[in-house]
C-alpha positions, 0 to 999 in steps of 0.5 A: 870610177870615183874621182880622187882629190890626191889628200890621203889620211895616212900617218905624218910623214916625217922629215928631217931638215937640220939636224931635227926631225919634223912632222907633217900633218895634214888637216882639211879646211871647210867654210861655212857661210855665217852671213851679216858681218862675220862673213865666214867662220871655218871647220877643221878636220883632222884624221877624218874628225871634228878638230875645231868648228865655226872659227874665225881663226882657224889655223891658230885654234887648230894649233892650240888643238893640237898642241893640247893633244901633244901634236906637235911639227907642220900642219898643212891645211887643205881646202875641204872641196879641193884638197889643195893646200892653203896654208902651211903653220908650225903648231908650236908658233901659232898656237902661242899667237892670236889674228887681230884685225886692224882698221889701219893694215888689215890682219895682224899676228899677235900674241893674246892679251893676259890677265893680270892675274892669269885666273878665269872671272869669277861668278862674283866678279861678272855684271848682271 
């Protein structure tokens, strides 16, 4: 008899809260030891497919990837081995932030820095 973890790739359930429908999604979080100063990186599987690979910030990276696919609502990050819930995030809110590590007070959520002209660097502006 196979051991089950309580996780299935069913369609997200709908919750109605304060008159709004909210979609609940599940993804599996898999740690990868890279060693050295970096420690762990994380890969995220959603609907059985790789969504994010080797991320330092898997929750916000997964939220940005899902939002780019038009998926909104809440995302429950499950442990890759045990299937136990680890974190729950609001996809729309998490897509707009990054996690930064600060010496004075540990991890913080911040808005990503913006470039003055909002454009990618051109090949001419790169320093050789």
